[in-house]
MARLUMNU-369592 format. One line per 4 residues: number of its first residue (from 0); their letters; for each residue x, y, z of N, C-alpha, C. Coordinates in nm, 3 decimals. Atoms other than C-alpha are relative to their C-alpha. Example, Ala and Ser with C-alpha at 12.3 -4.5 7.8 and 13.67 -1.06 7.14 Angstrom:
residues 2
0	as	0.089:-0.119:0.000:1.230:-0.450:0.780:0.090:0.120:0.000 | -0.082:-0.119:-0.006:1.367:-0.106:0.714:-0.077:0.109:0.073
END
This chain:
residues 246
0	mehi	-0.131:-0.064:0.004:-4.216:-4.490:-1.211:0.107:-0.089:0.063 | -0.095:0.087:-0.069:-4.052:-4.732:-0.970:0.042:-0.117:-0.089 | -0.031:0.111:0.090:-4.074:-5.014:-1.225:0.093:0.046:-0.112 | -0.084:-0.051:0.109:-3.924:-4.799:-1.502:0.141:0.027:0.050
4	elff	-0.131:-0.032:-0.056:-3.642:-4.681:-1.278:0.080:-0.128:0.026 | -0.069:0.126:-0.029:-3.557:-5.035:-1.162:0.041:-0.071:-0.128 | -0.028:0.068:0.127:-3.574:-5.169:-1.519:0.125:0.058:-0.067 | -0.114:-0.062:0.067:-3.331:-4.918:-1.671:0.126:-0.005:0.087
8	ksif	-0.116:0.007:-0.088:-3.106:-4.922:-1.366:0.065:-0.137:-0.004 | -0.055:0.136:0.005:-3.067:-5.301:-1.380:0.068:-0.029:-0.133 | -0.062:0.022:0.131:-2.979:-5.282:-1.751:0.130:0.078:-0.013 | -0.113:-0.088:0.029:-2.739:-4.988:-1.762:0.089:0.030:0.120
12	vdnm	-0.079:-0.044:-0.115:-2.632:-4.876:-1.415:0.058:-0.120:0.075 | -0.045:0.119:-0.075:-2.612:-5.215:-1.237:0.016:-0.119:-0.093 | -0.020:0.108:0.097:-2.518:-5.419:-1.543:0.083:-0.112:0.060 | -0.065:0.114:-0.063:-2.417:-5.769:-1.436:0.146:-0.017:-0.046
16	vfay	-0.135:0.018:0.054:-2.108:-5.773:-1.661:0.085:0.123:0.027 | -0.084:-0.119:-0.001:-1.987:-5.414:-1.671:0.007:0.068:0.137 | -0.004:-0.060:-0.134:-2.073:-5.311:-1.313:0.056:-0.096:0.104 | -0.041:0.097:-0.101:-2.008:-5.635:-1.121:0.089:-0.112:-0.056
20	flgm	-0.083:0.102:0.066:-1.819:-5.853:-1.376:-0.042:-0.142:0.040 | 0.054:0.132:-0.028:-2.046:-6.150:-1.311:-0.031:-0.072:-0.130 | 0.026:0.079:0.120:-2.084:-6.433:-1.563:0.107:0.017:-0.107 | -0.106:-0.029:0.096:-1.748:-6.357:-1.724:0.046:-0.124:-0.076
24	csyl	-0.047:0.121:0.068:-1.667:-6.720:-1.808:-0.080:-0.025:-0.129 | 0.084:0.017:0.118:-1.964:-6.759:-2.043:0.011:0.120:-0.093 | -0.011:-0.124:0.078:-1.929:-6.397:-2.156:0.122:-0.005:-0.092 | -0.122:0.005:0.081:-1.574:-6.460:-2.281:0.002:-0.120:-0.094
28	avsk	-0.013:0.124:0.078:-1.614:-6.815:-2.409:-0.101:-0.011:-0.113 | 0.106:0.020:0.098:-1.939:-6.788:-2.605:-0.028:0.130:-0.078 | 0.021:-0.128:0.067:-1.891:-6.440:-2.754:0.083:0.013:-0.128 | -0.077:-0.007:0.124:-1.701:-6.533:-3.070:-0.089:0.024:-0.121
32	kvst	0.097:-0.022:0.107:-2.015:-6.525:-3.288:-0.125:0.065:0.057 | 0.120:-0.070:-0.047:-2.317:-6.299:-3.261:-0.118:-0.096:0.013 | 0.113:0.093:-0.005:-2.562:-6.581:-3.336:0.002:-0.084:0.127 | -0.013:0.079:-0.123:-2.429:-6.792:-3.050:-0.025:0.088:0.123
36	avgl	0.018:-0.091:-0.113:-2.421:-6.491:-2.816:-0.147:0.035:0.020 | 0.143:-0.031:-0.009:-2.784:-6.408:-2.898:-0.074:-0.117:0.065 | 0.066:0.117:-0.057:-2.891:-6.765:-2.816:0.024:-0.013:0.149 | -0.030:0.012:-0.142:-2.710:-6.775:-2.483:-0.060:0.116:0.077
40	gaav	0.059:-0.115:-0.069:-2.825:-6.423:-2.395:-0.149:-0.015:0.021 | 0.144:0.025:-0.014:-3.188:-6.517:-2.462:-0.027:-0.103:0.109 | 0.017:0.101:-0.105:-3.146:-6.824:-2.241:0.020:0.060:0.138 | -0.026:-0.065:-0.129:-3.003:-6.608:-1.961:-0.119:0.089:0.040
44	ifvl	0.118:-0.082:-0.030:-3.297:-6.364:-1.989:-0.113:-0.088:0.052 | 0.109:0.089:-0.040:-3.543:-6.653:-1.965:0.023:-0.055:0.141 | -0.029:0.059:-0.131:-3.368:-6.812:-1.666:-0.013:0.105:0.110 | 0.010:-0.105:-0.101:-3.337:-6.481:-1.477:-0.145:0.043:0.021
48	aitv	0.139:-0.043:-0.011:-3.699:-6.387:-1.554:-0.083:-0.100:0.079 | 0.075:0.103:-0.073:-3.818:-6.716:-1.401:0.054:-0.017:0.142 | -0.059:0.036:-0.130:-3.572:-6.774:-1.115:-0.007:0.113:0.102 | 0.002:-0.110:-0.098:-3.564:-6.426:-0.959:-0.138:0.011:0.067
52	plnw	0.130:-0.001:-0.070:-3.945:-6.414:-0.896:-0.024:-0.124:0.085 | 0.018:0.122:-0.080:-3.946:-6.778:-0.782:0.080:0.006:0.129 | -0.082:-0.010:-0.120:-3.660:-6.715:-0.543:-0.051:0.110:0.093 | 0.063:-0.101:-0.085:-3.839:-6.401:-0.421:-0.111:-0.063:0.083
56	lldq	0.107:0.069:-0.074:-4.138:-6.616:-0.328:0.057:-0.091:0.108 | -0.064:0.086:-0.100:-3.910:-6.866:-0.155:0.052:0.082:0.117 | -0.058:-0.084:-0.105:-3.738:-6.587:0.035:-0.108:0.060:0.089 | 0.104:-0.067:-0.077:-4.062:-6.417:0.141:-0.084:-0.096:0.084
60	yllq	0.095:0.091:-0.065:-4.266:-6.723:0.238:0.064:-0.126:0.058 | -0.064:0.120:-0.054:-4.004:-6.978:0.343:0.130:0.030:0.074 | -0.138:-0.011:-0.050:-3.651:-6.851:0.413:0.020:0.109:0.103 | -0.023:-0.110:-0.093:-3.674:-6.518:0.596:-0.045:-0.036:0.141
64	egal	0.044:0.019:-0.138:-3.706:-6.499:0.971:-0.145:0.044:0.014 | 0.142:-0.028:-0.015:-4.076:-6.516:1.050:-0.081:-0.021:-0.126 | 0.072:0.019:0.126:-4.166:-6.609:0.692:-0.101:-0.113:0.008 | 0.089:0.116:-0.010:-4.341:-6.927:0.808:-0.123:0.027:0.086
68	twlg	0.118:-0.031:-0.083:-4.610:-6.744:1.004:-0.130:-0.044:-0.067 | 0.122:0.045:0.069:-4.859:-6.849:0.736:-0.034:-0.145:0.036 | 0.027:0.136:-0.046:-4.823:-7.204:0.877:-0.061:-0.001:0.140 | 0.051:-0.006:-0.136:-4.917:-7.088:1.224:0.090:0.085:0.087
72	pefa	-0.082:-0.087:-0.087:-4.798:-6.861:1.507:0.118:-0.072:0.064 | -0.112:0.073:-0.061:-4.576:-7.137:1.646:0.123:-0.004:-0.088 | -0.114:-0.001:0.092:-4.352:-7.106:1.337:0.058:0.140:-0.020 | -0.042:-0.140:0.021:-4.298:-6.729:1.374:0.147:0.022:0.026
76	dydl	-0.140:-0.021:-0.037:-3.951:-6.766:1.524:0.098:-0.079:-0.087 | -0.089:0.080:0.085:-3.814:-6.998:1.256:0.073:0.091:-0.099 | -0.083:-0.075:0.094:-3.530:-6.861:1.043:0.078:-0.100:-0.086 | -0.064:0.095:0.092:-3.429:-7.067:0.738:0.090:0.070:-0.103
80	sfls	-0.080:-0.076:0.095:-3.214:-6.800:0.573:0.133:-0.069:-0.034 | -0.125:0.071:0.028:-2.910:-7.031:0.598:-0.015:-0.097:-0.118 | 0.024:0.088:0.114:-3.073:-7.240:0.323:-0.012:0.076:-0.132 | 0.022:-0.082:0.119:-3.081:-6.950:0.075:0.080:-0.049:-0.119
84	fimf	-0.084:0.042:0.112:-2.788:-7.063:-0.137:-0.049:-0.131:-0.061 | 0.042:0.132:0.048:-2.910:-7.422:-0.160:-0.131:0.011:-0.078 | 0.131:-0.012:0.063:-3.268:-7.327:-0.246:0.008:0.079:-0.131 | -0.013:-0.082:0.121:-3.169:-7.059:-0.497:0.066:-0.081:-0.112
88	iati	-0.071:0.079:0.102:-2.925:-7.290:-0.678:-0.088:-0.114:-0.051 | 0.090:0.108:0.043:-3.182:-7.572:-0.685:-0.104:0.053:-0.098 | 0.097:-0.062:0.092:-3.437:-7.339:-0.846:0.064:0.031:-0.134 | -0.071:-0.035:0.124:-3.181:-7.216:-1.100:0.031:-0.125:-0.081
92	atmv	-0.035:0.123:0.071:-3.067:-7.569:-1.187:-0.123:-0.061:-0.067 | 0.124:0.053:0.059:-3.428:-7.677:-1.247:-0.038:0.077:-0.126 | 0.035:-0.082:0.116:-3.495:-7.386:-1.483:0.099:-0.018:-0.114 | -0.102:0.021:0.104:-3.166:-7.443:-1.668:-0.024:-0.132:-0.072
96	qlve	0.032:0.128:0.064:-3.261:-7.805:-1.731:-0.117:0.017:-0.096 | 0.114:-0.026:0.089:-3.590:-7.682:-1.877:0.045:0.072:-0.127 | -0.052:-0.073:0.116:-3.406:-7.436:-2.103:0.081:-0.092:-0.090 | -0.082:0.092:0.079:-3.163:-7.707:-2.213:-0.087:-0.094:-0.084
100	iive	0.092:0.089:0.073:-3.449:-7.940:-2.312:-0.065:0.075:-0.116 | 0.067:-0.078:0.104:-3.625:-7.663:-2.506:0.095:0.032:-0.115 | -0.097:-0.035:0.104:-3.310:-7.552:-2.693:0.039:-0.122:-0.082 | -0.038:0.123:0.072:-3.212:-7.909:-2.779:-0.113:-0.046:-0.092
104	kfsp	0.115:0.043:0.079:-3.564:-7.976:-2.909:-0.021:0.086:-0.124 | 0.039:-0.091:0.107:-3.616:-7.666:-3.123:0.118:0.060:-0.077 | -0.116:-0.056:0.070:-3.261:-7.556:-3.215:0.124:-0.084:0.029 | -0.116:0.086:-0.025:-3.009:-7.843:-3.223:0.133:0.066:-0.035
108	slyn	-0.126:-0.067:0.039:-2.749:-7.627:-3.401:0.046:0.095:0.110 | -0.036:-0.089:-0.111:-2.760:-7.366:-3.122:0.043:-0.081:0.121 | -0.036:0.086:-0.114:-2.749:-7.644:-2.863:0.143:-0.051:-0.014 | -0.136:0.051:0.022:-2.434:-7.787:-3.021:0.105:0.111:0.008
112	slgi	-0.096:-0.110:-0.004:-2.268:-7.445:-3.056:0.023:0.050:0.142 | -0.017:-0.042:-0.139:-2.332:-7.357:-2.692:0.080:-0.102:0.080 | -0.079:0.105:-0.064:-2.190:-7.690:-2.582:-0.020:-0.006:0.150 | 0.006:0.019:-0.145:-2.105:-7.723:-2.214:-0.048:0.125:0.072
116	flpl	0.034:-0.124:-0.068:-2.185:-7.358:-2.143:-0.149:0.017:0.023 | 0.143:-0.006:-0.027:-2.561:-7.411:-2.164:-0.035:-0.061:0.135 | 0.027:0.049:-0.136:-2.581:-7.645:-1.863:0.075:0.076:0.108 | -0.075:-0.075:-0.099:-2.319:-7.428:-1.692:-0.069:0.129:0.042
120	iavn	0.079:-0.115:-0.047:-2.578:-7.150:-1.671:-0.044:-0.022:0.144 | 0.044:0.031:-0.136:-2.682:-7.330:-1.353:0.097:0.053:0.105 | -0.099:-0.052:-0.094:-2.358:-7.218:-1.187:0.056:0.133:-0.048 | -0.042:-0.132:0.046:-2.331:-6.889:-1.375:-0.024:0.101:0.113
124	cail	0.012:-0.090:-0.115:-2.261:-6.629:-1.107:-0.094:0.117:-0.029 | 0.096:-0.106:0.032:-2.472:-6.373:-1.296:-0.142:-0.043:0.035 | 0.135:0.051:-0.032:-2.781:-6.594:-1.251:-0.021:-0.001:0.150 | 0.011:0.002:-0.147:-2.716:-6.653:-0.881:0.006:0.141:0.056
128	ggsl	-0.011:-0.138:-0.047:-2.616:-6.288:-0.841:-0.133:0.074:-0.009 | 0.130:-0.064:0.011:-2.958:-6.178:-0.966:-0.089:-0.029:0.120 | 0.083:0.038:-0.116:-3.132:-6.371:-0.687:0.056:0.057:0.130 | -0.060:-0.051:-0.124:-2.883:-6.264:-0.420:-0.014:0.152:0.010
132	fmqs	0.021:-0.145:-0.002:-2.904:-5.897:-0.521:-0.146:0.032:0.032 | 0.143:-0.019:-0.030:-3.283:-5.927:-0.513:-0.023:-0.012:0.150 | 0.018:0.022:-0.144:-3.258:-6.058:-0.157:0.065:0.111:0.082 | -0.072:-0.100:-0.079:-2.997:-5.809:-0.032:-0.061:0.139:-0.014
136	reie	0.061:-0.131:0.021:-3.177:-5.508:-0.183:-0.144:0.007:0.050 | 0.132:0.006:-0.061:-3.503:-5.619:-0.022:-0.108:0.053:-0.095 | 0.103:-0.037:0.097:-3.716:-5.585:-0.335:-0.137:-0.037:0.057 | 0.122:0.009:-0.082:-4.068:-5.538:-0.204:-0.108:-0.088:-0.059
140	tlgl	0.113:0.071:0.058:-4.306:-5.701:-0.454:0.046:-0.101:-0.104 | -0.029:0.100:0.103:-4.320:-5.994:-0.693:0.018:0.065:-0.136 | -0.012:-0.071:0.128:-4.370:-5.755:-0.985:0.135:0.066:-0.016 | -0.132:-0.062:0.006:-4.052:-5.566:-0.901:0.109:-0.107:-0.015
144	alny	-0.098:0.109:0.015:-3.864:-5.897:-0.869:0.004:-0.050:-0.144 | 0.006:0.039:0.141:-3.984:-6.001:-1.215:0.066:0.106:-0.088 | -0.060:-0.112:0.073:-3.887:-5.658:-1.347:0.151:-0.004:0.011 | -0.144:0.003:-0.021:-3.542:-5.685:-1.195:0.065:-0.119:-0.071
148	gigs	-0.054:0.117:0.069:-3.489:-6.036:-1.333:0.011:0.021:-0.150 | -0.002:-0.024:0.144:-3.583:-5.936:-1.687:0.104:0.107:-0.035 | -0.097:-0.107:0.027:-3.379:-5.614:-1.671:0.144:-0.048:0.012 | -0.136:0.053:-0.016:-3.070:-5.794:-1.541:0.037:-0.092:-0.116
152	gigw	-0.026:0.087:0.114:-3.104:-6.055:-1.815:0.025:0.077:-0.128 | -0.021:-0.083:0.119:-3.135:-5.788:-2.085:0.135:0.068:0.006 | -0.132:-0.062:-0.014:-2.828:-5.614:-1.947:0.112:-0.096:-0.035 | -0.101:0.100:0.034:-2.626:-5.935:-1.970:-0.005:-0.035:-0.148
156	flai	0.018:0.025:0.142:-2.770:-5.999:-2.316:0.068:0.108:-0.084 | -0.063:-0.109:0.074:-2.660:-5.655:-2.440:0.152:-0.008:0.009 | -0.144:0.007:-0.017:-2.313:-5.706:-2.297:0.062:-0.107:-0.089 | -0.061:0.108:0.076:-2.247:-6.042:-2.463:-0.019:0.019:-0.150
160	vaia	0.021:-0.026:0.143:-2.401:-5.940:-2.798:0.094:0.110:-0.048 | -0.090:-0.109:0.039:-2.197:-5.619:-2.803:0.143:-0.049:-0.016 | -0.139:0.047:0.011:-1.866:-5.794:-2.734:0.013:-0.100:-0.114 | -0.005:0.094:0.112:-1.952:-6.067:-2.987:0.009:0.074:-0.133
164	aire	-0.005:-0.078:0.124:-2.017:-5.807:-3.258:0.138:0.063:-0.018 | -0.133:-0.060:0.009:-1.688:-5.634:-3.177:0.105:-0.104:-0.033 | -0.100:0.105:0.026:-1.493:-5.963:-3.176:-0.010:-0.052:-0.143 | 0.012:0.040:0.140:-1.635:-6.054:-3.517:0.069:0.100:-0.092
168	kiry	-0.061:-0.104:0.083:-1.517:-5.721:-3.663:0.151:0.009:0.024 | -0.139:-0.021:-0.035:-1.185:-5.719:-3.482:0.092:-0.105:-0.063 | -0.082:0.101:0.070:-1.070:-6.030:-3.667:0.071:0.059:-0.120 | -0.058:-0.062:0.118:-0.999:-5.806:-3.964:0.088:0.120:0.034
172	snvp	-0.084:-0.112:-0.043:-0.804:-5.552:-3.756:0.142:-0.048:0.026 | -0.141:0.031:-0.022:-0.431:-5.538:-3.709:0.031:0.008:0.150 | -0.023:0.004:-0.144:-0.418:-5.634:-3.342:0.142:-0.052:0.026 | -0.134:0.050:-0.033:-0.067:-5.673:-3.192:-0.005:-0.147:0.043
176	palr	0.004:0.145:-0.030:0.020:-6.044:-3.161:-0.017:-0.032:0.148 | 0.007:0.029:-0.144:0.058:-6.025:-2.783:-0.140:0.022:0.058 | 0.133:-0.032:-0.052:-0.300:-5.896:-2.743:-0.111:-0.076:-0.071 | 0.105:0.070:0.074:-0.482:-6.123:-2.986:-0.070:-0.102:0.089
180	glgi	0.078:0.095:-0.081:-0.760:-6.336:-2.839:-0.058:0.067:0.122 | 0.061:-0.052:-0.123:-0.855:-6.278:-2.477:0.061:0.132:0.044 | -0.064:-0.124:-0.043:-0.606:-5.994:-2.429:-0.076:0.123:-0.046 | 0.073:-0.115:0.053:-0.781:-5.747:-2.657:-0.146:-0.002:0.046
184	tfii	0.138:0.010:-0.049:-1.119:-5.880:-2.537:-0.013:0.060:0.140 | 0.002:-0.059:-0.135:-1.036:-5.789:-2.177:0.012:0.152:-0.007 | -0.017:-0.144:0.013:-0.921:-5.443:-2.285:-0.131:0.066:-0.046 | 0.127:-0.054:0.051:-1.243:-5.383:-2.483:-0.107:-0.005:0.107
188	tglm	0.098:0.012:-0.108:-1.452:-5.510:-2.192:0.020:0.111:0.104 | -0.028:-0.108:-0.095:-1.279:-5.265:-1.958:-0.044:0.135:-0.052 | 0.042:-0.127:0.059:-1.340:-4.976:-2.198:-0.152:0.012:-0.004 | 0.146:-0.002:0.001:-1.706:-5.074:-2.235:-0.055:0.021:0.142
192	aigf	0.043:-0.020:-0.139:-1.737:-5.091:-1.854:0.013:0.146:0.040 | -0.016:-0.143:-0.029:-1.600:-4.737:-1.828:-0.111:0.080:-0.067 | 0.110:-0.067:0.069:-1.855:-4.629:-2.088:-0.132:-0.016:0.074 | 0.126:0.024:-0.070:-2.139:-4.789:-1.893:-0.005:0.073:0.134
196	msfg	-0.001:-0.077:-0.124:-2.027:-4.604:-1.580:-0.064:0.137:-0.018 | 0.061:-0.131:0.025:-2.152:-4.287:-1.748:-0.150:-0.002:0.021 | 0.144:0.009:-0.024:-2.507:-4.418:-1.703:-0.034:0.015:0.149 | 0.024:-0.006:-0.144:-2.462:-4.389:-1.325:-0.079:0.122:0.043
200	gmlt	0.074:-0.120:-0.037:-2.613:-4.040:-1.323:-0.136:0.011:-0.063 | 0.128:-0.004:0.071:-2.924:-4.134:-1.521:-0.117:0.027:0.093 | 0.121:0.003:-0.083:-3.166:-4.177:-1.232:0.023:0.066:0.135 | -0.030:-0.066:-0.128:-3.033:-3.939:-0.966:-0.069:0.134:0.012
204	ggee	0.064:-0.132:-0.004:-3.258:-3.640:-1.042:-0.080:0.022:0.126 | 0.082:-0.015:-0.119:-3.484:-3.707:-0.745:0.078:0.018:0.128 | -0.082:-0.009:-0.120:-3.191:-3.696:-0.504:0.067:0.137:0.012 | -0.068:-0.129:-0.001:-3.092:-3.335:-0.579:-0.025:0.074:0.131
208	eate	0.031:-0.072:-0.123:-3.276:-3.189:-0.278:0.074:-0.060:0.118 | -0.071:0.066:-0.109:-3.130:-3.448:-0.045:0.149:0.030:-0.007 | -0.142:-0.027:0.017:-2.785:-3.387:-0.190:0.033:0.142:0.044 | -0.023:-0.138:-0.040:-2.816:-3.009:-0.145:-0.005:0.014:0.153
212	etee	0.011:-0.007:-0.146:-2.929:-3.056:0.216:0.123:-0.060:0.065 | -0.119:0.063:-0.054:-2.638:-3.291:0.281:0.122:0.090:-0.014 | -0.112:-0.091:0.021:-2.395:-3.043:0.129:-0.005:0.116:0.098 | 0.013:-0.109:-0.096:-2.535:-2.763:0.347:0.042:-0.045:0.140
216	ntvg	-0.038:0.051:-0.131:-2.497:-2.978:0.657:0.151:-0.018:0.010 | -0.145:0.022:0.001:-2.142:-3.068:0.557:0.075:0.132:0.012 | -0.063:-0.132:-0.007:-2.051:-2.704:0.497:-0.012:0.058:0.140 | 0.019:-0.050:-0.135:-2.202:-2.613:0.833:0.093:-0.066:0.100
220	mvta	-0.091:0.071:-0.090:-2.001:-2.881:1.010:0.143:0.046:-0.017 | -0.138:-0.044:0.026:-1.679:-2.776:0.839:0.023:0.140:0.056 | -0.012:-0.137:-0.052:-1.744:-2.409:0.930:0.011:0.000:0.151 | -0.004:0.007:-0.146:-1.812:-2.500:1.292:0.135:-0.051:0.049
224	iade	-0.130:0.054:-0.039:-1.494:-2.707:1.311:0.109:0.105:-0.019 | -0.099:-0.105:0.026:-1.294:-2.422:1.154:-0.007:0.107:0.108 | 0.014:-0.101:-0.105:-1.438:-2.174:1.409:0.060:-0.049:0.131 | -0.057:0.056:-0.124:-1.345:-2.408:1.695:0.151:0.001:-0.005
228	kdea	-0.145:-0.001:0.013:-0.993:-2.439:1.559:0.055:0.142:0.016 | -0.045:-0.139:-0.015:-0.965:-2.058:1.533:-0.001:0.042:0.146 | 0.008:-0.034:-0.141:-1.081:-2.019:1.891:0.113:-0.066:0.079 | -0.107:0.071:-0.070:-0.834:-2.284:2.007:0.135:0.063:-0.030
232	sslv	-0.127:-0.064:0.038:-0.552:-2.119:1.813:0.017:0.133:0.072 | -0.007:-0.129:-0.068:-0.635:-1.779:1.961:0.032:-0.018:0.148 | -0.025:0.029:-0.141:-0.639:-1.928:2.311:0.145:-0.039:0.023 | -0.140:0.043:-0.013:-0.299:-2.091:2.258:0.094:0.120:-0.013
236	ikti	-0.084:-0.118:0.021:-0.148:-1.765:2.122:-0.005:0.093:0.121 | 0.014:-0.086:-0.117:-0.290:-1.569:2.415:0.076:-0.055:0.119 | -0.072:0.063:-0.110:-0.147:-1.820:2.661:0.150:0.018:-0.015 | -0.145:-0.017:0.024:0.196:-1.801:2.498:0.044:0.143:0.030
240	ndtd	-0.033:-0.140:-0.023:0.191:-1.419:2.507:0.002:0.032:0.150 | 0.003:-0.024:-0.146:0.091:-1.418:2.876:0.123:-0.061:0.066 | -0.118:0.063:-0.059:0.374:-1.659:2.952:0.125:0.082:-0.026 | -0.118:-0.081:0.033:0.628:-1.442:2.770:0.006:0.127:0.085
244	kn	0.002:-0.122:-0.082:0.515:-1.132:2.962:0.045:-0.030:0.143 | -0.039:0.037:-0.137:0.556:-1.316:3.291:0.148:-0.035:0.006
END
């Protein structure tokens, strides 16, 4: 259940593009054709599926405070977390080079259409964001890290393919001259982000009891504060009346 919840949440609720607006440069530049968007989206899925688990291993067994205990008790106090950015980016850059070699070998046309944006996956903030979110959310197992990487990649894939399909169709629409190009693309992206916000309530069923308890506590606190205010008001009125009598 935890894997299913994390998978769908990373695709719809915590979508890299529509929830955090990460990877927007590639999202806007390579979304003019569906075929190109599919190629780049597949590359992003592959890179995220490889780098997030690898960076999880680095974080668990090298970077966290006390992660080096497997080398010996004398290394228990070492904290290499300040190297997270460098290590994560190095892992991502290595995987991107592998993807670039594979795409150039088996699909030269896709390689040429992607152009500079294929090697720029190495500095795509959506790729780095996947590893940093994995670290900040303290994902517990390697399997969950792999799940999160694949889900995040699929979410980015859906976003870029959807906007590419819309941009192909919108060429035949009567768009006002001032909004043609990136203007209407930004507007559509914002509308799609609002639509994806509706998925935020998908996986909150298990929190109903906690929410009800929190609401009861809140109501109790508000009632207690109101009673205290009534008592204070009554005391003030009584004091004023006693003063007037005197």
